[in-house]
C-alpha positions in Angstrom: 16.2 -6.1 -2.1 17.9 -4.0 0.5 16.0 -3.8 3.8 15.8 -1.0 6.3 18.0 -2.9 8.7 20.7 -3.4 6.0 20.7 0.2 4.7 21.4 2.9 7.4 19.9 5.5 5.0 16.6 3.8 4.5 16.1 3.3 8.2 17.5 6.7 9.4 14.1 8.1 10.3 13.1 5.2 12.5 13.6 5.2 16.3 17.1 3.8 16.9 18.2 4.8 13.4 21.9 5.6 13.3 22.0 9.1 12.0 25.8 9.2 11.9 26.1 6.0 9.9 23.4 7.3 7.6 25.2 10.6 7.1 28.4 8.9 6.3 26.7 6.7 3.7 24.9 9.7 2.2 28.2 11.5 1.9 29.7 8.5 0.1 26.8 8.3 -2.3 27.0 12.0 -3.0 30.7 11.6 -3.9 30.0 8.6 -6.1 27.3 10.5 -7.9 29.3 13.7 -8.3 26.9 15.7 -6.2 29.6 17.4 -4.2 32.1 18.3 -7.0 32.2 22.0 -7.5 29.1 22.6 -5.4 29.2 25.5 -2.9 27.5 23.4 -0.2 30.4 21.0 -0.1 32.6 23.4 1.8 30.0 25.4 3.5 30.6 26.1 7.2 28.9 24.0 9.9 27.6 20.4 9.3 28.3 18.7 6.1 25.3 18.6 3.7 24.9 14.9 4.3 24.2 15.4 8.0 21.6 18.0 7.2 20.0 15.8 4.6 19.6 13.0 7.1 18.3 15.5 9.6 15.6 16.5 7.1 14.7 12.8 6.5 14.3 12.2 10.2 12.3 15.3 10.7 9.8 14.7 7.9 9.7 11.0 8.6 8.3 11.8 12.0 6.5 15.1 11.5 5.2 15.3 8.0 3.4 18.7 8.6 6.6 20.6 9.4 6.8 23.8 7.3 9.9 24.5 5.3 10.8 27.5 7.4 10.6 25.4 10.6 12.9 22.9 9.0 15.3 25.6 7.8 15.4 27.2 11.2 16.1 23.9 13.0 19.0 23.3 10.6 20.4 26.8 11.1 20.7 27.2 7.3 20.2 30.4 5.3 17.8 30.3 2.4 20.5 29.8 -0.2 21.9 26.8 1.5 18.5 25.4 2.4 17.5 25.6 -1.3 20.6 23.6 -2.2 19.7 21.0 0.4 16.2 20.6 -1.0 17.7 20.2 -4.5 20.1 17.5 -3.2 17.4 15.7 -1.3 15.4 15.4 -4.5 18.4 13.8 -6.2 18.8 11.1 -3.6 15.7 9.0 -3.9 16.7 6.8 -1.0 16.2 9.7 1.4 12.6 10.0 0.1 12.2 6.3 0.8 13.5 6.9 4.3 10.8 9.5 4.9 8.1 7.2 3.7 9.4 4.3 5.8 9.5 6.5 8.9 7.0 6.4 11.8 4.8 9.0 10.1 5.2 7.3 6.7 1.5 6.4 6.4 0.5 10.1 6.3 2.7 10.4 3.2 1.9 7.1 1.4 -1.8 6.7 2.3 -3.0 10.3 1.9 -0.7 13.2 1.1 1.3 11.8 -1.9 -1.7 10.3 -3.7 -3.5 13.6 -3.5 -0.4 15.4 -4.7 0.0 13.1 -7.7 -3.6 13.9 -8.8 -3.2 17.6 -8.3 -6.0 17.7 -5.9 -4.3 19.9 -3.3 -3.2 22.3 -6.0 -6.9 22.7 -7.0 -7.7 23.7 -3.4 -4.8 26.2 -3.2 -5.7 27.7 -6.7 -9.4 27.7 -6.1 -9.9 25.4 -9.0 -13.2 24.3 -10.5 -13.1 20.5 -10.2 -15.3 17.7 -9.1 -14.4 16.5 -5.6 -11.7 13.8 -5.5 -13.7 11.8 -3.0 -17.5 11.7 -2.6 -19.2 10.0 0.2 -22.8 9.0 -0.3 -24.8 8.9 3.0 -28.0 7.1 2.1 -29.0 5.7 5.5 -32.3 7.0 6.9 -31.6 5.6 10.4 -29.3 3.3 12.5 -30.0 0.4 14.8 -27.0 1.2 17.0 -26.3 4.0 19.4 -22.5 3.9 19.8 -21.2 5.9 22.7 -18.4 7.6 20.6 -20.8 8.5 17.8 -21.9 12.1 17.5 -25.4 11.1 16.2 -28.3 12.7 18.0 -30.3 10.0 19.8 -33.4 9.2 17.8 -32.5 11.5 14.9 -33.4 10.1 11.5 -34.7 11.0 8.0 -38.4 10.6 7.3 -39.4 7.6 5.1 -40.9 10.1 2.6 -37.4 11.5 2.0 -36.1 8.2 0.7 -37.5 8.3 -2.9 -36.5 11.8 -3.8 -33.2 11.3 -1.8 -32.2 8.3 -3.9 -32.9 10.2 -7.1 -30.6 13.0 -5.9 -27.8 10.5 -5.1 -28.4 8.8 -8.5 -27.9 12.2 -10.1 -24.6 12.6 -8.3 -23.4 9.2 -9.5 -24.4 10.1 -13.1 -22.6 13.5 -12.9 -19.2 12.4 -11.7 -16.3 11.8 -14.1 -15.1 8.3 -14.4 -11.3 8.8 -14.4 -11.0 7.7 -10.8 -12.9 4.5 -10.1 -12.4 4.9 -6.4 -14.1 8.4 -6.2 -17.3 7.1 -4.5 -17.9 5.3 -1.2 -21.1 4.7 0.8 -21.1 5.4 4.5 -22.8 7.6 7.1 -24.0 9.3 9.0 -26.5 6.6 9.5 -26.4 2.9 8.5 -26.5 2.7 4.7 -28.1 -0.8 4.7 -31.3 0.8 6.2 -32.0 2.3 2.7 -33.9 -0.2 0.6 -32.8 1.4 -2.6 -29.1 1.1 -1.9 -28.5 -1.9 -4.1 -29.9 0.0 -7.2 -27.6 2.9 -6.5 -24.6 0.6 -6.2 -25.5 -1.1 -9.5 -25.8 2.3 -11.1 -22.4 3.3 -9.9 -20.8 0.0 -10.9 -22.2 0.3 -14.4 -20.1 3.5 -14.7 -17.0 1.8 -13.5 -16.9 2.9 -9.9 -15.6 0.5 -7.2 -17.8 1.4 -4.3 -16.7 0.5 -0.8 -19.6 0.3 1.7 -18.9 1.1 5.3 -21.5 -0.8 7.4 -22.1 -2.3 10.8 -23.3 -5.5 9.0 -26.3 -5.9 11.3 -28.6 -5.8 8.3 -26.2 -7.8 6.0 -28.7 -10.7 6.0 -29.8 -13.1 3.4 -33.1 -11.2 3.2 -31.3 -7.9 2.5 -29.1 -9.5 -0.2 -32.1 -11.1 -1.8 -34.1 -7.9 -1.9 -31.1 -5.9 -3.0 -29.0 -8.0 -5.4 -27.2 -4.9 -6.5 -25.2 -5.1 -3.3 -23.1 -7.8 -5.1 -21.9 -5.0 -7.4 -20.0 -3.4 -4.5 -16.2 -3.3 -4.8 -15.8 -3.9 -1.0 -17.7 -4.3 2.2 -16.0 -2.8 5.2 -17.6 -3.8 8.5 -17.1 -1.8 11.6 -16.6 -4.3 14.4 -17.5 -2.9 17.9 -16.4 -5.9 20.0 -16.0 -9.6 20.0 -18.9 -10.8 22.1 -22.4 -9.7 22.9 -21.5 -7.9 26.1 -18.9 -5.7 24.5 -21.3 -4.9 21.6 -24.1 -3.9 24.0 -21.7 -1.8 26.1 -20.6 0.1 22.9 -23.7 0.1 20.7 -26.6 -0.2 23.2 -27.9 -3.2 21.2 -28.5 -6.5 22.9 -27.2 -9.7 21.2 -25.8 -7.7 18.3 -22.5 -9.4 18.0 -24.0 -12.8 17.5 -26.1 -11.5 14.6 -23.2 -9.6 13.0 -21.0 -12.7 13.3 -23.6 -14.9 11.6 -24.1 -12.4 8.9 -20.4 -12.2 8.1 -20.0 -16.0 8.2 -22.9 -16.3 5.8 -21.6 -13.5 3.5 -18.2 -15.3 3.4 -19.9 -18.5 2.2 -22.1 -16.7 -0.3 -19.4 -14.7 -2.0 -17.3 -17.9 -2.3 -20.3 -19.8 -3.7 -21.0 -17.0 -6.2 -17.3 -16.4 -6.9 -18.1 -12.8 -6.3 -15.2 -10.4 -6.6 -16.5 -8.2 -3.8 -13.8 -7.8 -1.1 -14.6 -8.2 2.6 -12.8 -6.5 5.4 -13.2 -5.3 9.0 -12.5 -2.1 10.8 -11.7 -2.4 14.4 -11.5 0.5 16.8 -9.3 -0.2 19.8 -11.3 1.2 22.7 -9.7 2.0 26.0 -9.1 -1.1 28.0 -9.6 -3.5 25.1 -6.1 -3.6 23.6 -5.7 -7.2 24.8 -8.6 -8.3 22.7 -6.6 -7.9 19.5 -5.3 -11.4 19.9 -8.9 -12.6 20.0 -9.6 -10.6 16.9 -7.1 -12.8 15.0 -9.1 -15.8 16.1 -12.3 -14.2 14.9 -10.8 -13.5 11.5 -9.5 -17.1 11.3 -13.1 -18.3 12.0 -14.4 -16.2 9.1 -11.7 -17.7 6.9 -12.7 -21.2 7.7 -16.2 -20.4 6.4 -14.6 -19.9 3.0 -11.1 -21.4 2.9 -10.6 -20.3 -0.7 -11.8 -16.7 -0.1 -10.2 -15.6 3.2 -11.0 -12.1 4.6 -9.2 -9.5 2.5 -8.3 -6.7 4.9 -8.4 -5.4 8.4 -8.0 -1.8 9.5 -7.0 -1.0 13.1 -7.5 2.4 14.7 -7.0 3.7 18.2 -9.8 5.6 19.9 -8.5 9.1 20.7 -11.8 10.6 21.7 -11.6 12.4 25.0 -7.8 12.9 24.7 -7.4 16.6 24.2 -3.7 16.3 23.4 -4.1 13.2 21.2 -1.6 11.3 23.3 -1.6 8.0 25.2 -0.1 8.0 28.6 3.2 6.1 28.9 1.7 3.0 30.5 -1.1 2.6 28.0 1.3 3.3 25.1 3.7 0.5 26.2 0.9 -2.0 26.7 -0.6 -1.2 23.3 2.7 -1.4 21.6 3.4 -4.8 23.2 0.0 -6.1 22.2 0.3 -4.8 18.6 3.5 -6.7 18.1 2.0 -9.9 19.5 -1.0 -9.3 17.3 1.2 -9.0 14.2 2.9 -12.3 15.0 -0.3 -14.1 15.6 -1.9 -12.7 12.4 1.1 -13.7 10.3 0.7 -17.3 11.7 -3.1 -17.8 11.6 -4.2 -15.4 8.8 -1.2 -15.1 6.5 -3.1 -13.6 3.6 -4.8 -10.8 5.6 -3.7 -7.3 4.8 -3.6 -5.3 8.0 -3.7 -1.5 7.8 -2.5 0.1 11.1 -3.3 3.6 10.0 -1.4 6.7 10.7 -0.7 6.6 14.4 -0.6 2.9 15.1 2.0 2.5 12.4 4.2 4.9 14.2 3.6 3.3 17.5 4.6 -0.1 16.2 7.8 1.6 14.9 8.5 2.8 18.5 7.4 6.4 18.1 4.6 8.2 20.0 1.2 7.6 18.7 0.2 11.2 18.0 -2.4 12.3 15.5 -2.5 15.9 14.1 -4.7 17.9 16.3 -6.6 20.5 14.3 -8.3 23.0 16.5 -10.8 25.7 15.7 -7.9 28.1 15.4 -6.2 26.0 12.7 -9.4 24.8 10.9 -9.7 26.3 7.4 -12.8 28.4 7.0 -12.8 27.5 3.3 -12.5 23.8 4.1 -11.4 21.6 1.1 -14.4 20.6 -1.0 -12.2 19.9 -4.0 -10.7 17.1 -2.0 -13.8 15.5 -0.4 -17.5 16.1 0.3 -20.3 14.0 1.6 -23.9 14.0 0.3 -26.9 12.8 2.3 -30.4 11.9 1.0 -31.6 15.4 1.3 -28.9 16.4 -1.1 -27.0 18.4 1.5 -23.3 18.6 0.6 -21.3 18.4 3.8 -17.7 19.7 4.0 -16.6 17.2 6.7 -17.2 13.6 7.2 -18.5 13.7 10.8 -20.9 16.5 10.1 -23.4 14.5 8.0 -25.9 13.6 10.7 -29.5 14.9 10.8 -30.3 17.4 13.6 -26.6 17.6 14.8 -26.1 21.0 16.4 -23.9 23.2 14.4 -23.5 20.8 11.5 -25.7 22.8 9.2 -23.0 25.5 9.0 -20.9 22.9 7.2 -23.3 22.4 4.4 -21.9 23.9 1.2 -25.2 23.7 -0.6 -27.8 21.3 -1.8 -27.9 19.2 -5.0 -31.3 18.9 -6.7 -33.1 19.6 -10.0 -30.9 22.0 -11.9 -28.1 22.0 -9.3 -25.4 19.4 -9.6 -22.6 18.6 -7.2 -20.0 20.6 -9.3 -22.4 23.5 -9.2 -22.5 23.4 -5.4 -18.7 23.1 -5.0 -18.0 25.7 -7.6 -20.4 28.2 -6.1 -18.9 27.7 -2.6 -15.4 28.2 -3.9 -16.2 31.1 -6.3 -18.2 33.0 -3.8 -15.3 32.8 -1.3 -17.7 31.2 1.2 -16.3 30.8 4.7 -17.4 28.9 7.8 -15.9 30.5 10.9 -15.2 27.7 13.3 -16.8 27.5 16.7 -15.3 25.7 19.8 -15.8 22.0 19.3 -16.2 22.2 15.5 -13.0 20.1 15.1 -15.1 17.1 16.0 -16.9 17.4 12.7 -13.6 16.3 11.1 -12.4 12.7 11.0 -8.8 11.7 10.7 -8.7 12.1 6.9 -10.1 15.6 7.2 -7.5 16.5 9.8 -4.6 15.2 7.7 -5.8 17.1 4.7 -6.2 20.3 6.7 -2.8 19.9 8.2 -1.2 19.4 4.8 -3.0 22.5 3.3 -2.0 24.7 6.2 1.6 23.5 5.7 1.5 24.2 2.0 0.1 27.7 2.4 2.7 28.5 5.0 5.5 27.3 2.6 4.0 29.4 -0.3 3.7 32.5 1.9 7.4 32.0 2.8 8.3 32.1 -0.8 9.2 28.4 -1.4 7.0 28.0 -4.4 7.7 24.6 -6.2 9.4 23.3 -3.1 6.3 23.7 -1.0 5.3 20.7 1.1 8.8 19.0 1.0 7.7 15.8 -0.7 5.5 16.1 -3.8 
């Protein structure tokens, strides 16, 4: 297998990639494949096509939301030549690989291209009547933590009387969804899902229809008592625990809860032992948010994972997702000093994880993947001016126990100021989820963004929005089937 370091084309989008060597190799391959014989672009004035193709790979490997007109302008190409370049790019699959291997490659491989393959983004652009590709169930009536970065209104919760009817609404959503995508459903919040005593029954209901539900939880209530009361939790596809520190002091500083880490740690150790004992297929993983000043703790995180592995040597932890906290950074950037420190720690973490937890799958997400490759860790920054008033309900929605269907993932909290404007409708007797989405789309419903509304969007919502804005710009510029560059 040819590696990035061995092939200048595959590594051309990475920092330090040799663009000249890559262009020379692309030119040779074009000649070998007969892509230059008799083609008008072979003798066009200015740079050879191979140089421009490498420039495209570098651009989209670092900035996936570039519009085609921006790329064309940067190359100084007229529309006819640019169309030829796009055609050539599509006939050189190694250039596509170079884009996907670039610093921004996770935007392509984790989100954009999977949505493209299923036609989900086309459904949004065409106003199609389809079930949402991703549906989040928000069943939690309350939460025992009060994390300082969480938008939840302190003390806000759903009444206990809402649980019974709410679980019936969520069950109806489960029953309605088509089963062609087993990963359509996930359970999260909003508030902590394990505070709903009927969650296990909902999970079993979904599993019986073939859905692999991932539950996002803080694991504070992932106790023996909870598992005994709700055996349906063993029908989950995966448990993804949000880890807010590595000792009680860090947890209290982040969540406001005393001695919380010790309890979460014991719950995870016990869950490890139980799933090994039961030979349960449910996967277990952690999500770790790198808060300011805590990058150095990543090395201790490896030790914590190794401790969990020792509790079940034959069933080590399955996955770990790392994310950087960008809250409070209006431009989405780290300062130079913090960037260098984080990059250094990330590489040390990767080495230690490979040594101590070799089977662990680590997902560095969008920006941290780029940072490890040596590029700036920059997330797309959607503002109220670039938010889409029509949102993207064909891509993703979230449903709480009241049946409210939220357009964005961070809006699904009770009593959150302004979040009610992002409710597309309510499921209930006689009104299914498809009815809500279809009515919102067919009526041309719009939510005019207010300042600060971008904080209702998580990273996924921002990436989807950035992609849709890019596609619409390409279509408006007349690029049709070429819209979005990679498909």
